[in-house]
mmCIF file as gemmi writes it, N, C-alpha and C atoms, coordinates in Angstrom:
data_model
loop_
_atom_site.group_PDB
_atom_site.id
_atom_site.type_symbol
_atom_site.label_atom_id
_atom_site.label_alt_id
_atom_site.label_comp_id
_atom_site.label_asym_id
_atom_site.label_entity_id
_atom_site.label_seq_id
_atom_site.pdbx_PDB_ins_code
_atom_site.Cartn_x
_atom_site.Cartn_y
_atom_site.Cartn_z
_atom_site.occupancy
_atom_site.B_iso_or_equiv
_atom_site.pdbx_formal_charge
_atom_site.auth_seq_id
_atom_site.auth_asym_id
_atom_site.pdbx_PDB_model_num
ATOM 1 N N . UNK Axp A 1 ? -28.158 47.576 -14.136 1 0 ? 1 A 1
ATOM 2 C CA . UNK Axp A 1 ? -27.008 47.457 -13.204 1 0 ? 1 A 1
ATOM 3 C C . UNK Axp A 1 ? -27.4 46.495 -12.071 1 0 ? 1 A 1
ATOM 4 N N . UNK Axp A 2 ? -26.508 45.559 -11.816 1 0 ? 2 A 1
ATOM 5 C CA . UNK Axp A 2 ? -26.728 44.569 -10.746 1 0 ? 2 A 1
ATOM 6 C C . UNK Axp A 2 ? -26.208 45.186 -9.391 1 0 ? 2 A 1
ATOM 7 N N . UNK Axp A 3 ? -27.067 45.036 -8.386 1 0 ? 3 A 1
ATOM 8 C CA . UNK Axp A 3 ? -26.65 45.489 -7.077 1 0 ? 3 A 1
ATOM 9 C C . UNK Axp A 3 ? -25.967 44.361 -6.354 1 0 ? 3 A 1
ATOM 10 N N . UNK Axp A 4 ? -24.946 44.634 -5.529 1 0 ? 4 A 1
ATOM 11 C CA . UNK Axp A 4 ? -24.318 43.53 -4.794 1 0 ? 4 A 1
ATOM 12 C C . UNK Axp A 4 ? -25.252 42.873 -3.852 1 0 ? 4 A 1
ATOM 13 N N . UNK Axp A 5 ? -25.156 41.548 -3.755 1 0 ? 5 A 1
ATOM 14 C CA . UNK Axp A 5 ? -25.981 40.793 -2.815 1 0 ? 5 A 1
ATOM 15 C C . UNK Axp A 5 ? -25.433 40.964 -1.4 1 0 ? 5 A 1
ATOM 16 N N . UNK Axp A 6 ? -26.286 41.283 -0.429 1 0 ? 6 A 1
ATOM 17 C CA . UNK Axp A 6 ? -25.739 41.403 0.955 1 0 ? 6 A 1
ATOM 18 C C . UNK Axp A 6 ? -25.225 40.042 1.396 1 0 ? 6 A 1
ATOM 19 N N . UNK Axp A 7 ? -24.192 40.082 2.211 1 0 ? 7 A 1
ATOM 20 C CA . UNK Axp A 7 ? -23.579 38.842 2.684 1 0 ? 7 A 1
ATOM 21 C C . UNK Axp A 7 ? -23.777 38.74 4.193 1 0 ? 7 A 1
ATOM 22 N N . UNK Axp A 8 ? -24.248 37.613 4.624 1 0 ? 8 A 1
ATOM 23 C CA . UNK Axp A 8 ? -24.424 37.325 6.032 1 0 ? 8 A 1
ATOM 24 C C . UNK Axp A 8 ? -23.608 36.075 6.377 1 0 ? 8 A 1
ATOM 25 N N . UNK Axp A 9 ? -22.746 36.238 7.375 1 0 ? 9 A 1
ATOM 26 C CA . UNK Axp A 9 ? -21.854 35.138 7.787 1 0 ? 9 A 1
ATOM 27 C C . UNK Axp A 9 ? -22.345 34.598 9.12 1 0 ? 9 A 1
ATOM 28 N N . UNK Axp A 10 ? -22.375 33.276 9.236 1 0 ? 10 A 1
ATOM 29 C CA . UNK Axp A 10 ? -22.679 32.707 10.552 1 0 ? 10 A 1
ATOM 30 C C . UNK Axp A 10 ? -21.454 32.939 11.47 1 0 ? 10 A 1
ATOM 31 N N . UNK Axp A 11 ? -21.699 33.208 12.738 1 0 ? 11 A 1
ATOM 32 C CA . UNK Axp A 11 ? -20.646 33.452 13.661 1 0 ? 11 A 1
ATOM 33 C C . UNK Axp A 11 ? -20.834 32.531 14.9 1 0 ? 11 A 1
ATOM 34 N N . UNK Axp A 12 ? -19.726 31.927 15.31 1 0 ? 12 A 1
ATOM 35 C CA . UNK Axp A 12 ? -19.804 31.044 16.417 1 0 ? 12 A 1
ATOM 36 C C . UNK Axp A 12 ? -18.944 31.492 17.612 1 0 ? 12 A 1
ATOM 37 N N . UNK Axp A 13 ? -18.585 32.758 17.61 1 0 ? 13 A 1
ATOM 38 C CA . UNK Axp A 13 ? -17.833 33.375 18.697 1 0 ? 13 A 1
ATOM 39 C C . UNK Axp A 13 ? -16.425 32.757 18.913 1 0 ? 13 A 1
ATOM 40 N N . UNK Axp A 14 ? -15.905 32.107 17.853 1 0 ? 14 A 1
ATOM 41 C CA . UNK Axp A 14 ? -14.527 31.612 17.927 1 0 ? 14 A 1
ATOM 42 C C . UNK Axp A 14 ? -13.612 32.85 17.909 1 0 ? 14 A 1
ATOM 43 N N . UNK Axp A 15 ? -12.406 32.747 18.478 1 0 ? 15 A 1
ATOM 44 C CA . UNK Axp A 15 ? -11.509 33.878 18.599 1 0 ? 15 A 1
ATOM 45 C C . UNK Axp A 15 ? -11.339 34.705 17.33 1 0 ? 15 A 1
ATOM 46 N N . UNK Axp A 16 ? -11.099 34.052 16.157 1 0 ? 16 A 1
ATOM 47 C CA . UNK Axp A 16 ? -10.923 34.9 14.924 1 0 ? 16 A 1
ATOM 48 C C . UNK Axp A 16 ? -12.176 35.694 14.609 1 0 ? 16 A 1
ATOM 49 N N . UNK Axp A 17 ? -13.349 35.166 14.959 1 0 ? 17 A 1
ATOM 50 C CA . UNK Axp A 17 ? -14.612 35.849 14.549 1 0 ? 17 A 1
ATOM 51 C C . UNK Axp A 17 ? -14.897 37.036 15.444 1 0 ? 17 A 1
ATOM 52 N N . UNK Axp A 18 ? -14.389 37.082 16.658 1 0 ? 18 A 1
ATOM 53 C CA . UNK Axp A 18 ? -14.678 38.185 17.574 1 0 ? 18 A 1
ATOM 54 C C . UNK Axp A 18 ? -13.494 39.129 17.746 1 0 ? 18 A 1
ATOM 55 N N . UNK Axp A 19 ? -12.37 38.897 17.074 1 0 ? 19 A 1
ATOM 56 C CA . UNK Axp A 19 ? -11.237 39.757 17.221 1 0 ? 19 A 1
ATOM 57 C C . UNK Axp A 19 ? -11.521 41.151 16.665 1 0 ? 19 A 1
ATOM 58 N N . UNK Axp A 20 ? -10.872 42.122 17.177 1 0 ? 20 A 1
ATOM 59 C CA . UNK Axp A 20 ? -11.178 43.533 16.728 1 0 ? 20 A 1
ATOM 60 C C . UNK Axp A 20 ? -10.842 43.692 15.279 1 0 ? 20 A 1
ATOM 61 N N . UNK Axp A 21 ? -9.766 43.116 14.776 1 0 ? 21 A 1
ATOM 62 C CA . UNK Axp A 21 ? -9.415 43.295 13.357 1 0 ? 21 A 1
ATOM 63 C C . UNK Axp A 21 ? -10.498 42.672 12.447 1 0 ? 21 A 1
ATOM 64 N N . UNK Axp A 22 ? -10.976 41.485 12.858 1 0 ? 22 A 1
ATOM 65 C CA . UNK Axp A 22 ? -12.053 40.842 12.058 1 0 ? 22 A 1
ATOM 66 C C . UNK Axp A 22 ? -13.293 41.663 12.094 1 0 ? 22 A 1
ATOM 67 N N . UNK Axp A 23 ? -13.665 42.106 13.275 1 0 ? 23 A 1
ATOM 68 C CA . UNK Axp A 23 ? -14.871 42.943 13.367 1 0 ? 23 A 1
ATOM 69 C C . UNK Axp A 23 ? -14.769 44.223 12.514 1 0 ? 23 A 1
ATOM 70 N N . UNK Axp A 24 ? -13.584 44.849 12.562 1 0 ? 24 A 1
ATOM 71 C CA . UNK Axp A 24 ? -13.401 46.058 11.741 1 0 ? 24 A 1
ATOM 72 C C . UNK Axp A 24 ? -13.499 45.76 10.247 1 0 ? 24 A 1
ATOM 73 N N . UNK Axp A 25 ? -12.93 44.643 9.811 1 0 ? 25 A 1
ATOM 74 C CA . UNK Axp A 25 ? -12.992 44.289 8.423 1 0 ? 25 A 1
ATOM 75 C C . UNK Axp A 25 ? -14.404 43.97 7.946 1 0 ? 25 A 1
ATOM 76 N N . UNK Axp A 26 ? -15.152 43.258 8.782 1 0 ? 26 A 1
ATOM 77 C CA . UNK Axp A 26 ? -16.555 42.973 8.466 1 0 ? 26 A 1
ATOM 78 C C . UNK Axp A 26 ? -17.347 44.261 8.36 1 0 ? 26 A 1
ATOM 79 N N . UNK Axp A 27 ? -17.088 45.158 9.231 1 0 ? 27 A 1
ATOM 80 C CA . UNK Axp A 27 ? -17.775 46.48 9.202 1 0 ? 27 A 1
ATOM 81 C C . UNK Axp A 27 ? -17.384 47.275 7.925 1 0 ? 27 A 1
ATOM 82 N N . UNK Axp A 28 ? -16.063 47.245 7.601 1 0 ? 28 A 1
ATOM 83 C CA . UNK Axp A 28 ? -15.596 47.954 6.382 1 0 ? 28 A 1
ATOM 84 C C . UNK Axp A 28 ? -16.268 47.359 5.144 1 0 ? 28 A 1
ATOM 85 N N . UNK Axp A 29 ? -16.427 46.058 5.09 1 0 ? 29 A 1
ATOM 86 C CA . UNK Axp A 29 ? -17.051 45.43 3.953 1 0 ? 29 A 1
ATOM 87 C C . UNK Axp A 29 ? -18.57 45.453 3.963 1 0 ? 29 A 1
ATOM 88 N N . UNK Axp A 30 ? -19.08 45.97 5.065 1 0 ? 30 A 1
ATOM 89 C CA . UNK Axp A 30 ? -20.552 46.091 5.3 1 0 ? 30 A 1
ATOM 90 C C . UNK Axp A 30 ? -21.24 44.706 5.239 1 0 ? 30 A 1
ATOM 91 N N . UNK Axp A 31 ? -20.542 43.704 5.86 1 0 ? 31 A 1
ATOM 92 C CA . UNK Axp A 31 ? -21.063 42.359 5.946 1 0 ? 31 A 1
ATOM 93 C C . UNK Axp A 31 ? -21.74 42.194 7.3 1 0 ? 31 A 1
ATOM 94 N N . UNK Axp A 32 ? -22.825 41.529 7.338 1 0 ? 32 A 1
ATOM 95 C CA . UNK Axp A 32 ? -23.509 41.219 8.591 1 0 ? 32 A 1
ATOM 96 C C . UNK Axp A 32 ? -23.065 39.884 9.099 1 0 ? 32 A 1
ATOM 97 N N . UNK Axp A 33 ? -23.17 39.68 10.395 1 0 ? 33 A 1
ATOM 98 C CA . UNK Axp A 33 ? -22.944 38.342 10.992 1 0 ? 33 A 1
ATOM 99 C C . UNK Axp A 33 ? -24.225 37.98 11.688 1 0 ? 33 A 1
ATOM 100 N N . UNK Axp A 34 ? -24.491 36.666 11.623 1 0 ? 34 A 1
ATOM 101 C CA . UNK Axp A 34 ? -25.64 36.124 12.346 1 0 ? 34 A 1
ATOM 102 C C . UNK Axp A 34 ? -25.113 35.126 13.36 1 0 ? 34 A 1
ATOM 103 N N . UNK Axp A 35 ? -25.67 35.129 14.589 1 0 ? 35 A 1
ATOM 104 C CA . UNK Axp A 35 ? -25.149 34.182 15.565 1 0 ? 35 A 1
ATOM 105 C C . UNK Axp A 35 ? -25.448 32.741 15.184 1 0 ? 35 A 1
ATOM 106 N N . UNK Axp A 36 ? -24.454 31.928 15.502 1 0 ? 36 A 1
ATOM 107 C CA . UNK Axp A 36 ? -24.6 30.453 15.259 1 0 ? 36 A 1
ATOM 108 C C . UNK Axp A 36 ? -25.706 29.909 16.143 1 0 ? 36 A 1
ATOM 109 N N . UNK Axp A 37 ? -26.673 29.127 15.57 1 0 ? 37 A 1
ATOM 110 C CA . UNK Axp A 37 ? -27.707 28.62 16.416 1 0 ? 37 A 1
ATOM 111 C C . UNK Axp A 37 ? -27.201 27.643 17.439 1 0 ? 37 A 1
ATOM 112 N N . UNK Axp A 38 ? -27.764 27.58 18.604 1 0 ? 38 A 1
ATOM 113 C CA . UNK Axp A 38 ? -27.314 26.639 19.635 1 0 ? 38 A 1
ATOM 114 C C . UNK Axp A 38 ? -27.586 25.167 19.263 1 0 ? 38 A 1
ATOM 115 N N . UNK Axp A 39 ? -28.524 24.975 18.353 1 0 ? 39 A 1
ATOM 116 C CA . UNK Axp A 39 ? -28.864 23.634 17.971 1 0 ? 39 A 1
ATOM 117 C C . UNK Axp A 39 ? -28.865 23.601 16.404 1 0 ? 39 A 1
ATOM 118 N N . UNK Axp A 40 ? -28.142 22.669 15.884 1 0 ? 40 A 1
ATOM 119 C CA . UNK Axp A 40 ? -28.067 22.537 14.437 1 0 ? 40 A 1
ATOM 120 C C . UNK Axp A 40 ? -29.106 21.503 13.951 1 0 ? 40 A 1
ATOM 121 N N . UNK Axp A 41 ? -30.117 21.924 13.211 1 0 ? 41 A 1
ATOM 122 C CA . UNK Axp A 41 ? -31.197 20.985 12.837 1 0 ? 41 A 1
ATOM 123 C C . UNK Axp A 41 ? -30.706 19.873 11.937 1 0 ? 41 A 1
ATOM 124 N N . UNK Axp A 42 ? -29.528 19.961 11.299 1 0 ? 42 A 1
ATOM 125 C CA . UNK Axp A 42 ? -29.075 18.885 10.505 1 0 ? 42 A 1
ATOM 126 C C . UNK Axp A 42 ? -28.414 17.753 11.286 1 0 ? 42 A 1
ATOM 127 N N . UNK Axp A 43 ? -28.226 17.936 12.587 1 0 ? 43 A 1
ATOM 128 C CA . UNK Axp A 43 ? -27.687 16.873 13.401 1 0 ? 43 A 1
ATOM 129 C C . UNK Axp A 43 ? -28.689 16.535 14.479 1 0 ? 43 A 1
ATOM 130 N N . UNK Axp A 44 ? -29.263 15.411 14.402 1 0 ? 44 A 1
ATOM 131 C CA . UNK Axp A 44 ? -30.295 14.977 15.382 1 0 ? 44 A 1
ATOM 132 C C . UNK Axp A 44 ? -29.524 14.519 16.65 1 0 ? 44 A 1
ATOM 133 N N . UNK Axp A 45 ? -30.15 14.677 17.83 1 0 ? 45 A 1
ATOM 134 C CA . UNK Axp A 45 ? -29.504 14.19 19.068 1 0 ? 45 A 1
ATOM 135 C C . UNK Axp A 45 ? -29.108 12.75 19 1 0 ? 45 A 1
ATOM 136 N N . UNK Axp A 46 ? -29.834 11.96 18.272 1 0 ? 46 A 1
ATOM 137 C CA . UNK Axp A 46 ? -29.492 10.53 18.153 1 0 ? 46 A 1
ATOM 138 C C . UNK Axp A 46 ? -28.165 10.318 17.464 1 0 ? 46 A 1
ATOM 139 N N . UNK Axp A 47 ? -27.708 11.262 16.592 1 0 ? 47 A 1
ATOM 140 C CA . UNK Axp A 47 ? -26.487 11.152 15.891 1 0 ? 47 A 1
ATOM 141 C C . UNK Axp A 47 ? -25.244 11.19 16.812 1 0 ? 47 A 1
ATOM 142 N N . UNK Axp A 48 ? -25.37 11.924 17.936 1 0 ? 48 A 1
ATOM 143 C CA . UNK Axp A 48 ? -24.241 12.074 18.818 1 0 ? 48 A 1
ATOM 144 C C . UNK Axp A 48 ? -23.747 10.727 19.379 1 0 ? 48 A 1
ATOM 145 N N . UNK Axp A 49 ? -24.623 9.805 19.547 1 0 ? 49 A 1
ATOM 146 C CA . UNK Axp A 49 ? -24.303 8.481 20.113 1 0 ? 49 A 1
ATOM 147 C C . UNK Axp A 49 ? -23.364 7.752 19.099 1 0 ? 49 A 1
ATOM 148 N N . UNK Axp A 50 ? -23.492 8.048 17.827 1 0 ? 50 A 1
ATOM 149 C CA . UNK Axp A 50 ? -22.725 7.364 16.813 1 0 ? 50 A 1
ATOM 150 C C . UNK Axp A 50 ? -21.337 7.925 16.546 1 0 ? 50 A 1
ATOM 151 N N . UNK Axp A 51 ? -21.168 9.207 16.733 1 0 ? 51 A 1
ATOM 152 C CA . UNK Axp A 51 ? -19.96 9.923 16.237 1 0 ? 51 A 1
ATOM 153 C C . UNK Axp A 51 ? -18.678 9.36 16.879 1 0 ? 51 A 1
ATOM 154 N N . UNK Axp A 52 ? -18.633 9.302 18.192 1 0 ? 52 A 1
ATOM 155 C CA . UNK Axp A 52 ? -17.401 8.844 18.863 1 0 ? 52 A 1
ATOM 156 C C . UNK Axp A 52 ? -17.007 7.406 18.51 1 0 ? 52 A 1
ATOM 157 N N . UNK Axp A 53 ? -17.9 6.452 18.65 1 0 ? 53 A 1
ATOM 158 C CA . UNK Axp A 53 ? -17.547 5.042 18.279 1 0 ? 53 A 1
ATOM 159 C C . UNK Axp A 53 ? -17.215 4.937 16.796 1 0 ? 53 A 1
ATOM 160 N N . UNK Axp A 54 ? -17.892 5.645 15.938 1 0 ? 54 A 1
ATOM 161 C CA . UNK Axp A 54 ? -17.554 5.546 14.51 1 0 ? 54 A 1
ATOM 162 C C . UNK Axp A 54 ? -16.222 6.184 14.211 1 0 ? 54 A 1
ATOM 163 N N . UNK Axp A 55 ? -15.885 7.285 14.889 1 0 ? 55 A 1
ATOM 164 C CA . UNK Axp A 55 ? -14.582 7.901 14.73 1 0 ? 55 A 1
ATOM 165 C C . UNK Axp A 55 ? -13.473 6.921 15.186 1 0 ? 55 A 1
ATOM 166 N N . UNK Axp A 56 ? -13.685 6.303 16.337 1 0 ? 56 A 1
ATOM 167 C CA . UNK Axp A 56 ? -12.697 5.3 16.789 1 0 ? 56 A 1
ATOM 168 C C . UNK Axp A 56 ? -12.551 4.116 15.868 1 0 ? 56 A 1
ATOM 169 N N . UNK Axp A 57 ? -13.676 3.688 15.314 1 0 ? 57 A 1
ATOM 170 C CA . UNK Axp A 57 ? -13.633 2.595 14.347 1 0 ? 57 A 1
ATOM 171 C C . UNK Axp A 57 ? -12.861 2.926 13.084 1 0 ? 57 A 1
ATOM 172 N N . UNK Axp A 58 ? -12.996 4.144 12.629 1 0 ? 58 A 1
ATOM 173 C CA . UNK Axp A 58 ? -12.381 4.557 11.376 1 0 ? 58 A 1
ATOM 174 C C . UNK Axp A 58 ? -10.942 5.114 11.555 1 0 ? 58 A 1
ATOM 175 N N . UNK Axp A 59 ? -10.539 5.287 12.831 1 0 ? 59 A 1
ATOM 176 C CA . UNK Axp A 59 ? -9.264 5.869 13.165 1 0 ? 59 A 1
ATOM 177 C C . UNK Axp A 59 ? -8.116 5.13 12.477 1 0 ? 59 A 1
ATOM 178 N N . UNK Axp A 60 ? -7.241 5.902 11.857 1 0 ? 60 A 1
ATOM 179 C CA . UNK Axp A 60 ? -6.079 5.379 11.159 1 0 ? 60 A 1
ATOM 180 C C . UNK Axp A 60 ? -6.31 4.486 10.001 1 0 ? 60 A 1
ATOM 181 N N . UNK Axp A 61 ? -7.563 4.353 9.577 1 0 ? 61 A 1
ATOM 182 C CA . UNK Axp A 61 ? -7.832 3.646 8.391 1 0 ? 61 A 1
ATOM 183 C C . UNK Axp A 61 ? -7.727 4.554 7.173 1 0 ? 61 A 1
ATOM 184 N N . UNK Axp A 62 ? -7.277 4.045 6.05 1 0 ? 62 A 1
ATOM 185 C CA . UNK Axp A 62 ? -7.148 4.847 4.827 1 0 ? 62 A 1
ATOM 186 C C . UNK Axp A 62 ? -7.962 4.134 3.752 1 0 ? 62 A 1
ATOM 187 N N . UNK Axp A 63 ? -8.601 4.946 2.904 1 0 ? 63 A 1
ATOM 188 C CA . UNK Axp A 63 ? -9.469 4.414 1.883 1 0 ? 63 A 1
ATOM 189 C C . UNK Axp A 63 ? -9.056 4.956 0.538 1 0 ? 63 A 1
ATOM 190 N N . UNK Axp A 64 ? -8.826 4.063 -0.395 1 0 ? 64 A 1
ATOM 191 C CA . UNK Axp A 64 ? -8.469 4.511 -1.775 1 0 ? 64 A 1
ATOM 192 C C . UNK Axp A 64 ? -9.658 4.95 -2.567 1 0 ? 64 A 1
ATOM 193 N N . UNK Axp A 65 ? -10.831 4.396 -2.242 1 0 ? 65 A 1
ATOM 194 C CA . UNK Axp A 65 ? -12.042 4.692 -2.993 1 0 ? 65 A 1
ATOM 195 C C . UNK Axp A 65 ? -13.179 4.983 -2.011 1 0 ? 65 A 1
ATOM 196 N N . UNK Axp A 66 ? -14.11 5.805 -2.498 1 0 ? 66 A 1
ATOM 197 C CA . UNK Axp A 66 ? -15.302 6.194 -1.678 1 0 ? 66 A 1
ATOM 198 C C . UNK Axp A 66 ? -16.061 4.917 -1.324 1 0 ? 66 A 1
ATOM 199 N N . UNK Axp A 67 ? -16.182 3.952 -2.238 1 0 ? 67 A 1
ATOM 200 C CA . UNK Axp A 67 ? -16.894 2.703 -1.935 1 0 ? 67 A 1
ATOM 201 C C . UNK Axp A 67 ? -16.28 1.958 -0.796 1 0 ? 67 A 1
ATOM 202 N N . UNK Axp A 68 ? -14.932 1.981 -0.649 1 0 ? 68 A 1
ATOM 203 C CA . UNK Axp A 68 ? -14.299 1.294 0.47 1 0 ? 68 A 1
ATOM 204 C C . UNK Axp A 68 ? -14.705 1.952 1.804 1 0 ? 68 A 1
ATOM 205 N N . UNK Axp A 69 ? -14.741 3.27 1.844 1 0 ? 69 A 1
ATOM 206 C CA . UNK Axp A 69 ? -15.172 3.996 3.025 1 0 ? 69 A 1
ATOM 207 C C . UNK Axp A 69 ? -16.627 3.632 3.348 1 0 ? 69 A 1
ATOM 208 N N . UNK Axp A 70 ? -17.444 3.683 2.353 1 0 ? 70 A 1
ATOM 209 C CA . UNK Axp A 70 ? -18.874 3.396 2.54 1 0 ? 70 A 1
ATOM 210 C C . UNK Axp A 70 ? -19.072 1.951 3.114 1 0 ? 70 A 1
ATOM 211 N N . UNK Axp A 71 ? -18.342 1.031 2.597 1 0 ? 71 A 1
ATOM 212 C CA . UNK Axp A 71 ? -18.417 -0.356 3.087 1 0 ? 71 A 1
ATOM 213 C C . UNK Axp A 71 ? -17.966 -0.445 4.567 1 0 ? 71 A 1
ATOM 214 N N . UNK Axp A 72 ? -16.882 0.28 4.897 1 0 ? 72 A 1
ATOM 215 C CA . UNK Axp A 72 ? -16.378 0.348 6.248 1 0 ? 72 A 1
ATOM 216 C C . UNK Axp A 72 ? -17.426 0.866 7.245 1 0 ? 72 A 1
ATOM 217 N N . UNK Axp A 73 ? -18.153 1.911 6.831 1 0 ? 73 A 1
ATOM 218 C CA . UNK Axp A 73 ? -19.193 2.472 7.643 1 0 ? 73 A 1
ATOM 219 C C . UNK Axp A 73 ? -20.364 1.466 7.811 1 0 ? 73 A 1
ATOM 220 N N . UNK Axp A 74 ? -20.704 0.853 6.73 1 0 ? 74 A 1
ATOM 221 C CA . UNK Axp A 74 ? -21.731 -0.215 6.811 1 0 ? 74 A 1
ATOM 222 C C . UNK Axp A 74 ? -21.277 -1.342 7.743 1 0 ? 74 A 1
ATOM 223 N N . UNK Axp A 75 ? -20.015 -1.73 7.63 1 0 ? 75 A 1
ATOM 224 C CA . UNK Axp A 75 ? -19.48 -2.76 8.522 1 0 ? 75 A 1
ATOM 225 C C . UNK Axp A 75 ? -19.583 -2.341 9.983 1 0 ? 75 A 1
ATOM 226 N N . UNK Axp A 76 ? -19.281 -1.092 10.287 1 0 ? 76 A 1
ATOM 227 C CA . UNK Axp A 76 ? -19.377 -0.57 11.629 1 0 ? 76 A 1
ATOM 228 C C . UNK Axp A 76 ? -20.824 -0.724 12.124 1 0 ? 76 A 1
ATOM 229 N N . UNK Axp A 77 ? -21.745 -0.277 11.33 1 0 ? 77 A 1
ATOM 230 C CA . UNK Axp A 77 ? -23.186 -0.384 11.751 1 0 ? 77 A 1
ATOM 231 C C . UNK Axp A 77 ? -23.605 -1.846 11.972 1 0 ? 77 A 1
ATOM 232 N N . UNK Axp A 78 ? -23.19 -2.674 11.078 1 0 ? 78 A 1
ATOM 233 C CA . UNK Axp A 78 ? -23.554 -4.104 11.195 1 0 ? 78 A 1
ATOM 234 C C . UNK Axp A 78 ? -22.888 -4.761 12.399 1 0 ? 78 A 1
ATOM 235 N N . UNK Axp A 79 ? -21.739 -4.275 12.857 1 0 ? 79 A 1
ATOM 236 C CA . UNK Axp A 79 ? -21.002 -4.895 13.947 1 0 ? 79 A 1
ATOM 237 C C . UNK Axp A 79 ? -21.572 -4.502 15.328 1 0 ? 79 A 1
ATOM 238 N N . UNK Axp A 80 ? -22.428 -3.477 15.408 1 0 ? 80 A 1
ATOM 239 C CA . UNK Axp A 80 ? -22.936 -3.048 16.671 1 0 ? 80 A 1
ATOM 240 C C . UNK Axp A 80 ? -24.022 -3.934 17.211 1 0 ? 80 A 1
ATOM 241 N N . UNK Axp A 81 ? -23.957 -4.183 18.511 1 0 ? 81 A 1
ATOM 242 C CA . UNK Axp A 81 ? -24.958 -5.025 19.171 1 0 ? 81 A 1
ATOM 243 C C . UNK Axp A 81 ? -26.272 -4.287 19.373 1 0 ? 81 A 1
ATOM 244 N N . UNK Axp A 82 ? -27.278 -5.034 19.7 1 0 ? 82 A 1
ATOM 245 C CA . UNK Axp A 82 ? -28.597 -4.418 19.984 1 0 ? 82 A 1
ATOM 246 C C . UNK Axp A 82 ? -28.464 -3.507 21.241 1 0 ? 82 A 1
ATOM 247 N N . UNK Axp A 83 ? -27.56 -3.823 22.148 1 0 ? 83 A 1
ATOM 248 C CA . UNK Axp A 83 ? -27.33 -3.055 23.352 1 0 ? 83 A 1
ATOM 249 C C . UNK Axp A 83 ? -26.83 -1.651 22.957 1 0 ? 83 A 1
ATOM 250 N N . UNK Axp A 84 ? -25.959 -1.589 21.987 1 0 ? 84 A 1
ATOM 251 C CA . UNK Axp A 84 ? -25.419 -0.3 21.518 1 0 ? 84 A 1
ATOM 252 C C . UNK Axp A 84 ? -26.58 0.612 21.039 1 0 ? 84 A 1
ATOM 253 N N . UNK Axp A 85 ? -27.457 0.079 20.217 1 0 ? 85 A 1
ATOM 254 C CA . UNK Axp A 85 ? -28.551 0.855 19.705 1 0 ? 85 A 1
ATOM 255 C C . UNK Axp A 85 ? -29.545 1.248 20.766 1 0 ? 85 A 1
ATOM 256 N N . UNK Axp A 86 ? -29.784 0.276 21.675 1 0 ? 86 A 1
ATOM 257 C CA . UNK Axp A 86 ? -30.741 0.546 22.743 1 0 ? 86 A 1
ATOM 258 C C . UNK Axp A 86 ? -30.211 1.658 23.666 1 0 ? 86 A 1
ATOM 259 N N . UNK Axp A 87 ? -28.883 1.669 23.944 1 0 ? 87 A 1
ATOM 260 C CA . UNK Axp A 87 ? -28.269 2.714 24.747 1 0 ? 87 A 1
ATOM 261 C C . UNK Axp A 87 ? -28.444 4.05 24.133 1 0 ? 87 A 1
ATOM 262 N N . UNK Axp A 88 ? -28.209 4.086 22.777 1 0 ? 88 A 1
ATOM 263 C CA . UNK Axp A 88 ? -28.375 5.347 22.033 1 0 ? 88 A 1
ATOM 264 C C . UNK Axp A 88 ? -29.759 5.896 22.175 1 0 ? 88 A 1
ATOM 265 N N . UNK Axp A 89 ? -30.749 5.062 22.146 1 0 ? 89 A 1
ATOM 266 C CA . UNK Axp A 89 ? -32.155 5.518 22.219 1 0 ? 89 A 1
ATOM 267 C C . UNK Axp A 89 ? -32.47 5.898 23.647 1 0 ? 89 A 1
ATOM 268 N N . UNK Axp A 90 ? -32.006 5.079 24.627 1 0 ? 90 A 1
ATOM 269 C CA . UNK Axp A 90 ? -32.244 5.374 26.058 1 0 ? 90 A 1
ATOM 270 C C . UNK Axp A 90 ? -31.634 6.692 26.506 1 0 ? 90 A 1
ATOM 271 N N . UNK Axp A 91 ? -30.514 7.025 25.88 1 0 ? 91 A 1
ATOM 272 C CA . UNK Axp A 91 ? -29.795 8.262 26.263 1 0 ? 91 A 1
ATOM 273 C C . UNK Axp A 91 ? -30.352 9.502 25.653 1 0 ? 91 A 1
ATOM 274 N N . UNK Axp A 92 ? -31.322 9.397 24.788 1 0 ? 92 A 1
ATOM 275 C CA . UNK Axp A 92 ? -31.914 10.611 24.19 1 0 ? 92 A 1
ATOM 276 C C . UNK Axp A 92 ? -32.602 11.431 25.23 1 0 ? 92 A 1
ATOM 277 N N . UNK Axp A 93 ? -32.599 12.753 25.093 1 0 ? 93 A 1
ATOM 278 C CA . UNK Axp A 93 ? -33.364 13.592 26.054 1 0 ? 93 A 1
ATOM 279 C C . UNK Axp A 93 ? -34.859 13.358 25.927 1 0 ? 93 A 1
ATOM 280 N N . UNK Axp A 94 ? -35.529 13.52 27.042 1 0 ? 94 A 1
ATOM 281 C CA . UNK Axp A 94 ? -36.978 13.306 27.042 1 0 ? 94 A 1
ATOM 282 C C . UNK Axp A 94 ? -37.674 14.262 26.103 1 0 ? 94 A 1
């Protein structure tokens, strides 16, 4: 007989995750929640410098193929000046 695998859900304290109904359902299902870590190791601090400008660069663009999107991202990286990259490095926390 296979025993059910315990389920642990990450929780970020968003309203649906902390509502009474949600908490009761999680308890009824005997599911555990684990707090969301304050730092996500898959996103390095250096990445934050890129997100906003890349988002603005890609805004309202549509891509028919994955390769077109990939080329647009490469074009964004190629179009940035040395000052852009230096600022990103200089703004990193000590």
